[in-house]
Each structure stands twice: as structure tokens, then as C-alpha cells.
MIDOSE-1310 file (N, C-alpha, C; in nm, 2 decimals, decimal comma, always signed):
residues 239
mqvk	+3,20/+8,16/-1,68/+3,12/+8,10/-1,57/+3,09/+7,96/-1,61; +3,12/+7,87/-1,52/+3,10/+7,72/-1,55/+2,97/+7,68/-1,51; +2,90/+7,61/-1,60/+2,76/+7,56/-1,58/+2,77/+7,42/-1,51; +2,70/+7,40/-1,41/+2,70/+7,28/-1,33/+2,57/+7,21/-1,36
knpk	+2,57/+7,08/-1,39/+2,45/+6,99/-1,41/+2,40/+6,93/-1,28; +2,27/+6,92/-1,28/+2,21/+6,86/-1,17/+2,23/+6,70/-1,18; +2,28/+6,65/-1,08/+2,31/+6,50/-1,09/+2,18/+6,42/-1,11; +2,06/+6,47/-1,07/+1,94/+6,39/-1,09/+1,90/+6,40/-1,24
anle	+1,95/+6,51/-1,32/+1,91/+6,51/-1,46/+2,00/+6,43/-1,54; +2,10/+6,36/-1,49/+2,19/+6,28/-1,57/+2,12/+6,15/-1,60; +2,09/+6,12/-1,73/+2,02/+6,00/-1,78/+2,11/+5,88/-1,79; +2,24/+5,90/-1,79/+2,33/+5,78/-1,81/+2,32/+5,69/-1,69
tytk	+2,28/+5,74/-1,58/+2,27/+5,65/-1,46/+2,15/+5,55/-1,48; +2,05/+5,59/-1,57/+1,93/+5,50/-1,58/+1,94/+5,41/-1,71; +2,05/+5,41/-1,78/+2,07/+5,34/-1,90/+2,05/+5,19/-1,88; +2,12/+5,14/-1,78/+2,10/+4,99/-1,75/+1,96/+4,96/-1,71
lfmq	+1,90/+5,04/-1,64/+1,76/+5,01/-1,60/+1,67/+5,01/-1,72; +1,68/+5,10/-1,81/+1,60/+5,10/-1,93/+1,62/+4,98/-2,02; +1,75/+4,94/-2,03/+1,78/+4,82/-2,11/+1,71/+4,70/-2,05; +1,72/+4,69/-1,92/+1,66/+4,57/-1,85/+1,50/+4,57/-1,87
lglv	+1,44/+4,69/-1,86/+1,30/+4,70/-1,88/+1,26/+4,66/-2,02; +1,34/+4,71/-2,11/+1,31/+4,68/-2,25/+1,33/+4,53/-2,28; +1,43/+4,47/-2,23/+1,45/+4,33/-2,25/+1,33/+4,25/-2,19; +1,29/+4,29/-2,07/+1,18/+4,22/-2,01/+1,05/+4,23/-2,09
lall	+1,02/+4,35/-2,14/+0,90/+4,37/-2,23/+0,91/+4,29/-2,36; +1,03/+4,28/-2,42/+1,04/+4,21/-2,54/+1,02/+4,06/-2,52; +1,08/+4,01/-2,41/+1,05/+3,87/-2,37/+0,91/+3,84/-2,35; +0,84/+3,93/-2,28/+0,70/+3,91/-2,25/+0,62/+3,91/-2,38
vvyl	+0,65/+4,00/-2,47/+0,57/+4,00/-2,60/+0,59/+3,87/-2,68; +0,72/+3,83/-2,68/+0,75/+3,70/-2,75/+0,68/+3,58/-2,69; +0,67/+3,58/-2,55/+0,61/+3,47/-2,48/+0,46/+3,47/-2,51; +0,40/+3,59/-2,51/+0,25/+3,60/-2,54/+0,22/+3,56/-2,68
aiek	+0,31/+3,59/-2,77/+0,29/+3,56/-2,91/+0,30/+3,41/-2,93; +0,39/+3,34/-2,86/+0,40/+3,20/-2,87/+0,28/+3,12/-2,81; +0,23/+3,17/-2,70/+0,12/+3,10/-2,63/-0,01/+3,13/-2,69; -0,02/+3,23/-2,78/-0,15/+3,26/-2,84/-0,19/+3,14/-2,93
ktyd	-0,31/+3,09/-2,92/-0,36/+2,98/-3,00/-0,45/+3,04/-3,12; -0,42/+2,98/-3,24/-0,50/+3,02/-3,35/-0,57/+2,90/-3,41; -0,68/+2,92/-3,47/-0,76/+2,81/-3,53/-0,79/+2,84/-3,67; -0,78/+2,73/-3,75/-0,80/+2,74/-3,90/-0,95/+2,76/-3,92
rvia	-0,98/+2,84/-4,01/-1,12/+2,87/-4,04/-1,17/+2,77/-4,15; -1,26/+2,68/-4,11/-1,31/+2,57/-4,20/-1,45/+2,60/-4,24; -1,47/+2,61/-4,36/-1,61/+2,64/-4,41/-1,65/+2,51/-4,48; -1,75/+2,45/-4,43/-1,80/+2,32/-4,49/-1,88/+2,35/-4,62
elgp	-1,85/+2,26/-4,72/-1,92/+2,28/-4,85/-2,05/+2,20/-4,84; -2,16/+2,27/-4,85/-2,29/+2,20/-4,85/-2,33/+2,15/-4,98; -2,26/+2,19/-5,09/-2,29/+2,15/-5,22/-2,41/+2,22/-5,28; -2,43/+2,21/-5,40/-2,55/+2,28/-5,46/-2,68/+2,22/-5,42
asyn	-2,77/+2,31/-5,39/-2,90/+2,27/-5,35/-2,98/+2,23/-5,48; -3,05/+2,11/-5,47/-3,13/+2,07/-5,58/-3,27/+2,04/-5,54; -3,36/+2,06/-5,62/-3,50/+2,04/-5,59/-3,56/+1,96/-5,70; -3,61/+1,85/-5,66/-3,68/+1,76/-5,76/-3,82/+1,74/-5,71
aede	-3,90/+1,77/-5,80/-4,05/+1,76/-5,77/-4,09/+1,61/-5,76; -4,01/+1,52/-5,83/-4,05/+1,38/-5,82/-4,03/+1,32/-5,69; -3,93/+1,37/-5,61/-3,90/+1,32/-5,48/-4,01/+1,36/-5,38; -4,08/+1,47/-5,40/-4,18/+1,52/-5,31/-4,31/+1,44/-5,32
eqti	-4,34/+1,40/-5,44/-4,47/+1,34/-5,47/-4,44/+1,20/-5,52; -4,52/+1,10/-5,48/-4,50/+0,96/-5,53/-4,61/+0,93/-5,63; -4,57/+0,88/-5,74/-4,66/+0,85/-5,85/-4,73/+0,72/-5,82; -4,86/+0,71/-5,83/-4,94/+0,59/-5,80/-5,00/+0,56/-5,94
eieq	-4,97/+0,44/-5,98/-5,03/+0,40/-6,11/-5,16/+0,32/-6,08; -5,27/+0,35/-6,15/-5,40/+0,29/-6,13/-5,43/+0,21/-6,25; -5,45/+0,08/-6,24/-5,48/+0,00/-6,35/-5,63/+0,02/-6,38; -5,66/+0,03/-6,51/-5,80/+0,04/-6,55/-5,86/-0,10/-6,55
vkpp	-5,97/-0,11/-6,48/-6,04/-0,24/-6,47/-6,15/-0,25/-6,58; -6,13/-0,35/-6,66/-6,22/-0,37/-6,77/-6,35/-0,43/-6,72; -6,46/-0,39/-6,78/-6,59/-0,46/-6,73/-6,60/-0,60/-6,78; -6,66/-0,69/-6,70/-6,67/-0,83/-6,75/-6,75/-0,84/-6,88
eqqa	-6,70/-0,94/-6,96/-6,77/-0,96/-7,09/-6,90/-1,03/-7,06; -6,99/-0,99/-7,14/-7,13/-1,05/-7,13/-7,13/-1,18/-7,20; -7,18/-1,28/-7,14/-7,19/-1,41/-7,20/-7,31/-1,42/-7,29; -7,30/-1,49/-7,40/-7,41/-1,51/-7,49/-7,52/-1,59/-7,42
pppp	-7,64/-1,55/-7,44/-7,76/-1,62/-7,38/-7,77/-1,76/-7,44; -7,81/-1,86/-7,36/-7,82/-2,00/-7,41/-7,93/-2,01/-7,52; -7,91/-2,11/-7,61/-8,02/-2,12/-7,72/-8,15/-2,15/-7,66; -8,25/-2,11/-7,72/-8,39/-2,14/-7,67/-8,42/-2,29/-7,68
apdk	-8,50/-2,34/-7,58/-8,54/-2,48/-7,58/-8,63/-2,51/-7,69; -8,63/-2,63/-7,76/-8,72/-2,66/-7,86/-8,86/-2,67/-7,81; -8,95/-2,64/-7,90/-9,09/-2,65/-7,85/-9,14/-2,79/-7,83; -9,09/-2,89/-7,91/-9,13/-3,03/-7,90/-9,01/-3,12/-7,88
ieiv	-9,02/-3,22/-7,80/-8,92/-3,31/-7,78/-8,95/-3,44/-7,84; -8,87/-3,49/-7,94/-8,89/-3,61/-8,01/-8,81/-3,72/-7,95; -8,87/-3,84/-7,93/-8,81/-3,95/-7,88/-8,77/-4,04/-7,99; -8,64/-4,08/-8,01/-8,59/-4,16/-8,11/-8,56/-4,30/-8,06
edek	-8,61/-4,40/-8,11/-8,58/-4,54/-8,07/-8,44/-4,58/-8,12; -8,36/-4,65/-8,04/-8,23/-4,71/-8,08/-8,26/-4,84/-8,16; -8,20/-4,85/-8,28/-8,21/-4,97/-8,35/-8,11/-5,07/-8,31; -7,99/-5,03/-8,27/-7,88/-5,12/-8,23/-7,89/-5,16/-8,09
evee	-7,87/-5,29/-8,07/-7,87/-5,35/-7,94/-7,73/-5,34/-7,87; -7,73/-5,30/-7,75/-7,60/-5,28/-7,68/-7,57/-5,40/-7,60; -7,45/-5,46/-7,62/-7,41/-5,58/-7,55/-7,36/-5,54/-7,41; -7,41/-5,60/-7,31/-7,37/-5,58/-7,17/-7,24/-5,66/-7,14
tvik	-7,15/-5,59/-7,08/-7,02/-5,66/-7,04/-7,04/-5,72/-6,90; -7,01/-5,85/-6,89/-7,03/-5,91/-6,76/-6,89/-5,93/-6,70; -6,87/-5,87/-6,58/-6,74/-5,88/-6,51/-6,74/-5,99/-6,41; -6,65/-6,09/-6,43/-6,65/-6,20/-6,34/-6,58/-6,17/-6,22
stes	-6,62/-6,22/-6,11/-6,56/-6,20/-5,98/-6,44/-6,28/-5,96; -6,34/-6,22/-5,90/-6,21/-6,30/-5,88/-6,20/-6,36/-5,74; -6,30/-6,33/-5,66/-6,30/-6,39/-5,53/-6,34/-6,53/-5,53; -6,27/-6,61/-5,44/-6,30/-6,75/-5,44/-6,38/-6,79/-5,31
nekt	-6,46/-6,89/-5,33/-6,54/-6,93/-5,21/-6,50/-7,08/-5,18; -6,57/-7,14/-5,09/-6,54/-7,27/-5,05/-6,56/-7,37/-5,16; -6,65/-7,35/-5,25/-6,68/-7,44/-5,35/-6,58/-7,43/-5,47; -6,52/-7,32/-5,48/-6,43/-7,30/-5,60/-6,29/-7,36/-5,56
avev	-6,24/-7,44/-5,66/-6,11/-7,50/-5,64/-6,00/-7,40/-5,68; -5,90/-7,39/-5,60/-5,79/-7,30/-5,63/-5,67/-7,38/-5,67; -5,61/-7,36/-5,79/-5,49/-7,43/-5,83/-5,37/-7,37/-5,77; -5,29/-7,44/-5,70/-5,17/-7,39/-5,63/-5,05/-7,46/-5,70
kkiv	-4,96/-7,38/-5,75/-4,84/-7,43/-5,81/-4,75/-7,49/-5,71; -4,67/-7,58/-5,75/-4,57/-7,64/-5,66/-4,46/-7,55/-5,62; -4,43/-7,53/-5,49/-4,32/-7,45/-5,45/-4,19/-7,52/-5,45; -4,10/-7,46/-5,53/-3,97/-7,52/-5,54/-3,87/-7,45/-5,45
evsi	-3,80/-7,52/-5,37/-3,70/-7,46/-5,28/-3,57/-7,45/-5,36; -3,52/-7,33/-5,35/-3,39/-7,30/-5,41/-3,28/-7,29/-5,30; -3,18/-7,36/-5,31/-3,08/-7,36/-5,22/-2,97/-7,26/-5,26; -2,94/-7,17/-5,17/-2,84/-7,06/-5,20/-2,72/-7,09/-5,12
dedi	-2,61/-7,11/-5,19/-2,48/-7,14/-5,12/-2,44/-7,01/-5,05; -2,41/-7,02/-4,92/-2,36/-6,91/-4,84/-2,21/-6,89/-4,87; -2,18/-6,76/-4,87/-2,03/-6,73/-4,90/-1,95/-6,77/-4,78; -1,86/-6,86/-4,80/-1,77/-6,91/-4,69/-1,63/-6,85/-4,71
medv	-1,58/-6,79/-4,61/-1,44/-6,73/-4,62/-1,34/-6,84/-4,65; -1,25/-6,81/-4,74/-1,14/-6,91/-4,78/-1,05/-6,93/-4,66; -1,00/-6,82/-4,60/-0,91/-6,84/-4,48/-0,97/-6,76/-4,36; -0,98/-6,82/-4,25/-1,04/-6,76/-4,13/-0,93/-6,75/-4,02
pfai	-0,92/-6,64/-3,95/-0,82/-6,63/-3,85/-0,85/-6,73/-3,73; -0,75/-6,77/-3,67/-0,77/-6,87/-3,56/-0,85/-6,82/-3,44; -0,85/-6,68/-3,42/-0,92/-6,63/-3,31/-1,08/-6,63/-3,33; -1,13/-6,64/-3,45/-1,27/-6,64/-3,48/-1,32/-6,76/-3,54
iedv	-1,24/-6,87/-3,56/-1,29/-6,99/-3,62/-1,39/-7,06/-3,53; -1,49/-7,11/-3,60/-1,60/-7,18/-3,52/-1,55/-7,32/-3,46; -1,49/-7,40/-3,55/-1,43/-7,53/-3,51/-1,28/-7,53/-3,54; -1,20/-7,52/-3,44/-1,06/-7,51/-3,46/-1,00/-7,64/-3,51
pvyp	-0,89/-7,64/-3,58/-0,82/-7,76/-3,63/-0,79/-7,85/-3,51; -0,80/-7,98/-3,53/-0,77/-8,08/-3,42/-0,63/-8,14/-3,44; -0,55/-8,11/-3,34/-0,42/-8,17/-3,34/-0,43/-8,32/-3,30; -0,34/-8,40/-3,36/-0,35/-8,55/-3,33/-0,34/-8,57/-3,18
gckg	-0,44/-8,65/-3,13/-0,44/-8,68/-2,99/-0,52/-8,59/-2,90; -0,57/-8,48/-2,95/-0,65/-8,38/-2,87/-0,80/-8,43/-2,88; -0,87/-8,42/-2,76/-1,01/-8,45/-2,75/-1,07/-8,36/-2,65; -1,21/-8,35/-2,66/-1,28/-8,27/-2,57/-1,37/-8,17/-2,64
skae	-1,41/-8,07/-2,57/-1,50/-7,96/-2,62/-1,42/-7,87/-2,71; -1,49/-7,77/-2,77/-1,42/-7,67/-2,86/-1,32/-7,60/-2,78; -1,35/-7,56/-2,66/-1,25/-7,48/-2,58/-1,13/-7,57/-2,55; -1,16/-7,70/-2,51/-1,05/-7,79/-2,48/-0,96/-7,82/-2,60
lkec	-1,03/-7,84/-2,72/-0,95/-7,86/-2,84/-0,86/-7,74/-2,88; -0,91/-7,62/-2,85/-0,83/-7,50/-2,89/-0,71/-7,49/-2,79; -0,73/-7,52/-2,67/-0,62/-7,51/-2,57/-0,52/-7,62/-2,60; -0,57/-7,74/-2,63/-0,48/-7,85/-2,66/-0,40/-7,82/-2,78
lqdk	-0,45/-7,76/-2,89/-0,38/-7,73/-3,01/-0,27/-7,63/-2,98; -0,29/-7,53/-2,91/-0,19/-7,43/-2,87/-0,08/-7,49/-2,79; -0,12/-7,58/-2,70/-0,02/-7,64/-2,61/+0,07/-7,74/-2,69; +0,01/-7,82/-2,78/+0,09/-7,91/-2,86/+0,18/-7,84/-2,95
iskh	+0,14/-7,73/-3,02/+0,23/-7,66/-3,11/+0,35/-7,60/-3,03; +0,32/-7,54/-2,91/+0,43/-7,49/-2,83/+0,53/-7,59/-2,79; +0,49/-7,71/-2,75/+0,58/-7,81/-2,71/+0,66/-7,86/-2,82; +0,59/-7,87/-2,94/+0,66/-7,92/-3,06/+0,78/-7,83/-3,10
vnsk	+0,75/-7,70/-3,10/+0,85/-7,60/-3,14/+0,97/-7,60/-3,04; +0,93/-7,61/-2,91/+1,04/-7,60/-2,80/+1,13/-7,73/-2,81; +1,08/-7,84/-2,85/+1,16/-7,96/-2,86/+1,24/-7,97/-2,99; +1,19/-7,91/-3,10/+1,26/-7,92/-3,23/+1,35/-7,80/-3,26
fnad	+1,33/-7,68/-3,19/+1,41/-7,56/-3,23/+1,55/-7,57/-3,18; +1,65/-7,54/-3,26/+1,79/-7,54/-3,22/+1,82/-7,41/-3,15; +1,82/-7,42/-3,01/+1,85/-7,30/-2,93/+2,00/-7,26/-2,94; +2,09/-7,35/-2,97/+2,23/-7,32/-2,97/+2,27/-7,23/-3,09
lase	+2,17/-7,22/-3,19/+2,20/-7,15/-3,31/+2,22/-7,00/-3,28; +2,15/-6,95/-3,18/+2,16/-6,80/-3,15/+2,30/-6,77/-3,10; +2,36/-6,86/-3,02/+2,50/-6,83/-2,97/+2,60/-6,84/-3,08; +2,58/-6,93/-3,17/+2,67/-6,95/-3,29/+2,67/-6,83/-3,38
lglt	+2,56/-6,76/-3,39/+2,55/-6,64/-3,47/+2,61/-6,52/-3,41; +2,65/-6,53/-3,28/+2,71/-6,41/-3,22/+2,62/-6,30/-3,19; +2,49/-6,33/-3,16/+2,40/-6,22/-3,13/+2,42/-6,16/-2,99; +2,38/-6,04/-2,97/+2,40/-5,97/-2,84/+2,31/-6,04/-2,74
pgik	+2,36/-6,04/-2,61/+2,28/-6,11/-2,51/+2,14/-6,03/-2,49; +2,05/-6,11/-2,45/+1,91/-6,06/-2,43/+1,81/-6,15/-2,48; +1,68/-6,11/-2,47/+1,57/-6,19/-2,52/+1,54/-6,16/-2,67; +1,54/-6,26/-2,75/+1,52/-6,25/-2,90/+1,38/-6,31/-2,93
kifv	+1,32/-6,25/-3,03/+1,18/-6,30/-3,07/+1,18/-6,33/-3,22; +1,11/-6,43/-3,25/+1,08/-6,47/-3,39/+0,93/-6,48/-3,41; +0,88/-6,41/-3,51/+0,74/-6,41/-3,54/+0,71/-6,50/-3,66; +0,63/-6,61/-3,64/+0,60/-6,70/-3,75/+0,45/-6,70/-3,77
mfki	+0,41/-6,70/-3,90/+0,27/-6,71/-3,94/+0,26/-6,82/-4,04; +0,16/-6,91/-4,03/+0,14/-7,02/-4,12/-0,01/-7,04/-4,13; -0,05/-7,13/-4,22/-0,19/-7,17/-4,24/-0,21/-7,32/-4,24; -0,31/-7,36/-4,17/-0,36/-7,50/-4,17/-0,47/-7,51/-4,27
dktg	-0,44/-7,56/-4,39/-0,54/-7,55/-4,50/-0,65/-7,64/-4,49; -0,74/-7,65/-4,59/-0,86/-7,73/-4,59/-0,83/-7,88/-4,57; -0,71/-7,93/-4,60/-0,68/-8,07/-4,59/-0,61/-8,10/-4,46; -0,57/-7,99/-4,38/-0,50/-8,01/-4,25/-0,35/-8,00/-4,27
eitd	-0,30/-7,97/-4,39/-0,16/-7,95/-4,41/-0,11/-7,81/-4,37; +0,02/-7,80/-4,33/+0,08/-7,67/-4,30/+0,13/-7,61/-4,42; +0,08/-7,48/-4,46/+0,13/-7,41/-4,58/+0,15/-7,27/-4,54; +0,20/-7,19/-4,65/+0,22/-7,05/-4,64/+0,29/-7,00/-4,51
iqar	+0,40/-7,06/-4,49/+0,48/-7,03/-4,37/+0,57/-6,90/-4,39; +0,56/-6,81/-4,30/+0,64/-6,68/-4,31/+0,70/-6,66/-4,17; +0,82/-6,61/-4,17/+0,90/-6,59/-4,05/+0,97/-6,46/-4,05; +0,98/-6,39/-3,94/+1,06/-6,27/-3,92/+1,14/-6,28/-3,80
aphk	+1,28/-6,27/-3,81/+1,37/-6,29/-3,70/+1,49/-6,19/-3,72; +1,57/-6,18/-3,61/+1,69/-6,09/-3,62/+1,79/-6,14/-3,72; +1,79/-6,27/-3,76/+1,89/-6,32/-3,85/+1,82/-6,42/-3,95; +1,87/-6,42/-4,07/+1,81/-6,51/-4,17/+1,81/-6,66/-4,13
rlea	+1,92/-6,70/-4,06/+1,93/-6,84/-4,02/+1,82/-6,87/-3,92; +1,79/-6,78/-3,83/+1,68/-6,80/-3,74/+1,55/-6,81/-3,81; +1,53/-6,73/-3,91/+1,40/-6,74/-3,99/+1,39/-6,88/-4,05; +1,50/-6,93/-4,11/+1,50/-7,06/-4,18/+1,48/-7,17/-4,08
eair	+1,54/-7,16/-3,95/+1,52/-7,26/-3,85/+1,37/-7,26/-3,81; +1,31/-7,15/-3,79/+1,17/-7,14/-3,75/+1,08/-7,20/-3,86; +1,11/-7,18/-3,98/+1,03/-7,23/-4,09/+1,04/-7,39/-4,09; +1,16/-7,44/-4,07/+1,19/-7,58/-4,07/+1,11/-7,65/-3,96
vvqs	+1,11/-7,58/-3,84/+1,04/-7,64/-3,72/+0,89/-7,65/-3,75; +0,83/-7,54/-3,81/+0,69/-7,54/-3,83/+0,65/-7,64/-3,94; +0,73/-7,65/-4,04/+0,70/-7,75/-4,14/+0,70/-7,89/-4,09; +0,76/-7,92/-3,98/+0,76/-8,06/-3,92/+0,64/-8,09/-3,84
lpkm	+0,54/-7,99/-3,83/+0,42/-8,02/-3,75/+0,34/-8,13/-3,82; +0,27/-8,21/-3,75/+0,20/-8,32/-3,81/+0,07/-8,27/-3,88; +0,01/-8,35/-3,97/-0,11/-8,32/-4,03/-0,23/-8,32/-3,93; -0,32/-8,23/-3,95/-0,43/-8,21/-3,85/-0,56/-8,23/-3,92
ipgk	-0,66/-8,24/-3,84/-0,80/-8,24/-3,89/-0,83/-8,09/-3,92; -0,87/-8,05/-4,04/-0,89/-7,91/-4,07/-1,00/-7,84/-3,99; -0,99/-7,71/-3,97/-1,09/-7,64/-3,90/-1,21/-7,62/-3,99; -1,33/-7,59/-3,93/-1,45/-7,57/-4,00/-1,52/-7,44/-3,97
qrgr	-1,58/-7,38/-4,07/-1,66/-7,26/-4,05/-1,80/-7,29/-4,11; -1,90/-7,28/-4,03/-2,04/-7,32/-4,08/-2,05/-7,46/-4,13; -1,97/-7,55/-4,07/-1,98/-7,69/-4,11/-1,89/-7,72/-4,23; -1,82/-7,63/-4,28/-1,73/-7,66/-4,40/-1,59/-7,64/-4,37
pvgv	-1,50/-7,73/-4,42/-1,36/-7,71/-4,40/-1,30/-7,58/-4,46; -1,22/-7,51/-4,39/-1,16/-7,38/-4,44/-1,02/-7,38/-4,39; -0,94/-7,29/-4,45/-0,81/-7,27/-4,41/-0,81/-7,18/-4,28; -0,71/-7,21/-4,19/-0,71/-7,13/-4,07/-0,57/-7,07/-4,06
kysl	-0,56/-6,94/-4,04/-0,44/-6,87/-4,02/-0,40/-6,87/-3,87; -0,27/-6,90/-3,85/-0,22/-6,92/-3,71/-0,09/-6,84/-3,70; -0,08/-6,76/-3,60/+0,04/-6,68/-3,57/+0,11/-6,74/-3,44; +0,25/-6,76/-3,45/+0,32/-6,82/-3,34/+0,44/-6,74/-3,31
piaf	+0,45/-6,67/-3,20/+0,57/-6,60/-3,15/+0,66/-6,69/-3,08; +0,79/-6,69/-3,11/+0,89/-6,77/-3,05/+0,99/-6,68/-2,98; +1,01/-6,69/-2,85/+1,10/-6,61/-2,77/+1,21/-6,70/-2,71; +1,33/-6,66/-2,72/+1,44/-6,73/-2,65/+1,55/-6,63/-2,60
kve	+1,62/-6,68/-2,50/+1,72/-6,59/-2,44/+1,86/-6,62/-2,48; +1,93/-6,52/-2,51/+2,08/-6,53/-2,55/+2,16/-6,48/-2,44; +2,25/-6,56/-2,39/+2,34/-6,52/-2,28/+2,48/-6,49/-2,33
């Protein structure tokens, strides 16, 4: 006799279903395990407890006050007071008055005047000189003498300077400048001439022209002759 199985009792048909359910449960457990948060247990160390009796009470030091010392009583006064006469005579010191009156003659020493020579600058710049040097032929006030001196020096340089020298030296076209400095000393002579130019020959020519200036009346500072420093720029055009 052949035994027939009930098709509902066959478990092989549910194998795939059980595998899927098991896989879902496993994934759920793993997910929950990952998401679960854990905290480290930290126990703070409070350290050993100490008790000090000195911290609870404050010590107060009391200084012992000594009683004041008793002063000795003064000696008793004598019963009788004896008066002793001085044998020595005391000389009185007489202080003379230093105040003078109308009748007292006062001796006054003669006052001697001492003349102190003021320091005078050896060389004074032309811009601050009190009395400018006087060029021969110039007259008038201080301002007129100053203007006349500048005009005469400019005309003298323009007439004496060799302007053709610049073209002979082969300088580039344009305006060239020569800076000359000299001093009109205490006697009115021209000294200490210095020149700066684009070429050595131009410097020598400028020195030659300034040396040919005439002797002048020296400038004065506080009424005394002094040296006067003068600066002279010379400009010319090279074509």
C-alpha cells in the first residue's frame, strides 16, 4: 500500500521563506547592536580627605602689656635758700647797628665798567648779513646796495664768461648749470672760490671769471668787518 503525503505538510516549500525571515532578523539584530550607544563609566577621584584643626581655628597672639615704670620722686626742696654774690664782673657786649642814617657817610667804591667783546661770526652768509659788501659804484640804502651788488656780479659774469666753450666741449644740447661759491673776506677780496659743473673746463672758466671781480668794501656784522659767503648759479643753453 503506498502512503501519500499531504502537500500542506511538506516543509520544503517554506524553506525560502524561513531563510528570508532569518536573514531579516539577523540584519535587525546587527543594526540594533550598531545603533546602541554605550558610555564609559568615569569615577572622579576626590582624593584623601584631610582634616586639620589649625584651618578651623585662627590663632590670635596677644602681646603682654608691661605696666609703666614708676618715676623716681623729685629730691626734696632745701629748707633754706642761700644767696651767693658774684665776685666776677660780666662784660656786656655792645652790638653796633649796621643801619645808616642821613648823618652817617657811606663810602661807595668806584664802579669799573668791564667791556665784554661780543662773539662775532668769522663768516656770515649773504642772506643774513646786516651790512652787505658794497660793489664799486653802488649807492643807496641797505636794500638798494644788496640789489645793486647782485646785479653787478651777474652782469660781470655774463660779459666775461666764454659761452662758446660749451659747444667746443661737445656737450649735449640743453640748459647747463654751474654752481659757484666764493667769499668776500674782511678786506673785500674774493677768496675761497669753489665751482661745480658738467665739465672740468667749465669749472675752471667759472673760477677765472669770479676771480676777476673787483675789490669791494667788506660787509659788516654788528659794525665789524666780516667775511661774507656768496653763492652764484650760472646757467647757459647749449644748442
